[in-house]
Residue, then its C-alpha position, 0 to 999 in steps of 0.5 A: m420808417p414811413t407809416k403806411k397810408k390807409p388805402q383811399g376809399t377804405p372806410s373805418p368801421e364807424r364810417r361803414a356803419e354810418l353809411l349802412a345806417t343811411a342806406a337802411e333808412v333809404f331802403a326802408a323809406q323807398g323800397y329796395n327796387a326803387t332805391t338807387v346807389r345815387r339816392i343813398a349817396d345823396a343821403a349820405g352827402m357824397l358822390a355816388g362814385s365815392l360810395y363805390y369805393h366802399f360797396d360795390s352795389k346796393e345789393s352788397m349794402v342790403d346783404e350786409i345790413l340784413s345778415t348783420f341784423l339777423n346775426e344780432l337777433w339770433e345771438g339774443y334769441d339763442v340765449v333765451l332758447e338755451a336758458g331753459l325757461g318754461p314755455r310762457e317765460t320763453i315766449e315772454a323773453l322772445v317777444t321782449e327780445s324782438f321789441r328791443e331789436i325793433d327799437r335798435h334796428r327799426d329800419v332794418v326790420a322794415i326792410y326785412q318785412k318788405e324785401a325778405r321774400h323777394l330777396a330770398a329768391q336770389p342764392r346770395f340771400q338764401y340765408l333769409d329762408d334758413s333764418q325764417r325756418k329756424f324762427e318758425k321752429a323756435w316759436l312753434g316748438t315753444l307753443e307746442r311745449g306749452v300745450a303739451d304741458g298745460t301752460f297754453r290752451a289745448d284748443l289752440d291752432i298752433r300755426l295760426t297762433y305763431r302767425f299771429v304773434r309773429d306778425t303782430v310783433w314785427v309790424a310794430a316797426s311801422w309805428y314804433r319810434p325809438g326814444g319815444r314815450h314807451s321803452p321796448e320793454e314797456i311795449a313788450r309787457q303791454y303786448l304780452s299782457m293782451v296776448l297772454d291774458g286778454i283785454a276783457l274783465r273776468h267776471 
């Protein structure tokens, strides 16, 4: 009995992942609006027409890139949030998980930082706003719990603290390079030491 041939243009999961990784590099470097399907195809070493066999638009590509990233991010975060840790340990684990995600998906984090607000205005990308609200609730809830039980200072402006921690963690995507001198866990430890314990000697 003859074997069915795979339809032309249907990529293997590995090839699809390669194409999305290439697209993420281009989006991160050039910005979503300035990126064309032709530019992504050039970076992937293929014709633009061939890329359309795999994805119907650059919007579909950035959608799959961001939704896959956020699903993975929340898998890690949910494990932390459901572990029953104390407030400080929860913050430490969330920060460490965040740096691990930057290590695994630096280009995608850069895209998210630059493009999420603009893309979220489109119904297709409503999940970006949903994820942001969930993110804020998790971090603010942990900080509030820490103030309530005396783990964190009572005079903290919780929302300002959340914004500072959020932005200073994720901005690392602009300078961090995977495979560099420091592992994401080492960077997280140094960051947490500065945020939670300060940098000045206590006399």
